[in-house]
C-alpha positions in Angstrom: 115.4 93.4 100.5 112.6 91.2 99.2 110.1 94.0 99.9 112.2 96.4 97.9 112.2 94.1 94.9 108.5 93.6 95.2 107.9 97.3 95.2 110.3 97.8 92.3 108.5 95.1 90.3 105.2 96.9 91.0 106.6 100.1 89.6 108.2 98.4 86.6 105.0 96.8 85.7 103.7 100.2 84.7 106.7 100.8 82.3 105.9 100.5 78.6 108.1 99.9 75.6 109.1 103.6 75.3 109.9 103.8 79.1 112.3 100.8 78.9 113.9 102.2 75.8 114.5 105.5 77.5 116.0 103.7 80.5 118.4 101.9 78.1 119.3 105.2 76.4 120.0 106.7 79.8 122.2 103.9 81.0 124.1 103.7 77.7 124.7 107.5 77.8 126.0 107.4 81.4 128.2 104.5 80.4 129.7 106.5 77.5 130.2 109.5 79.7 132.0 107.4 82.3 134.1 105.8 79.6 135.1 109.2 78.3 136.0 110.7 81.6 137.7 107.7 83.1 139.4 106.3 79.9 142.8 106.0 81.5 141.4 104.2 84.5 139.4 101.7 82.5 142.2 101.2 80.1 143.9 98.9 82.6 140.7 96.9 83.3 139.4 96.5 79.7 139.6 92.7 79.9 137.7 92.6 83.1 135.0 94.9 81.7 134.7 92.6 78.7 134.4 89.5 80.9 131.8 91.3 83.0 129.8 92.3 79.9 129.9 88.8 78.4 128.8 87.1 81.7 126.0 89.6 82.3 124.9 89.2 78.6 124.9 85.4 78.9 122.9 85.6 82.2 120.2 87.8 80.5 120.0 85.5 77.4 119.6 82.4 79.6 117.0 84.1 81.8 115.0 85.4 78.9 115.0 82.1 77.0 114.4 80.1 80.2 111.3 82.2 80.9 110.2 81.9 77.3 110.6 78.1 77.2 109.0 77.5 80.5 106.1 79.9 80.0 103.5 77.1 79.5 
């Protein structure tokens, strides 16, 4: 698993601003499509999806600011 992440990091190091933006657009569009097609399924789990979003967002914010603060 560690080797996989090292290879993934090597590939992602070649990504630029536009590449990351396109990745986000791709992920957002697939999320919207899944939401449209599985609306009734996710309607029962909307609270769990919100909790998952908030926890993942907090993780990303802490990770980014942690790297930014300890960058010295």
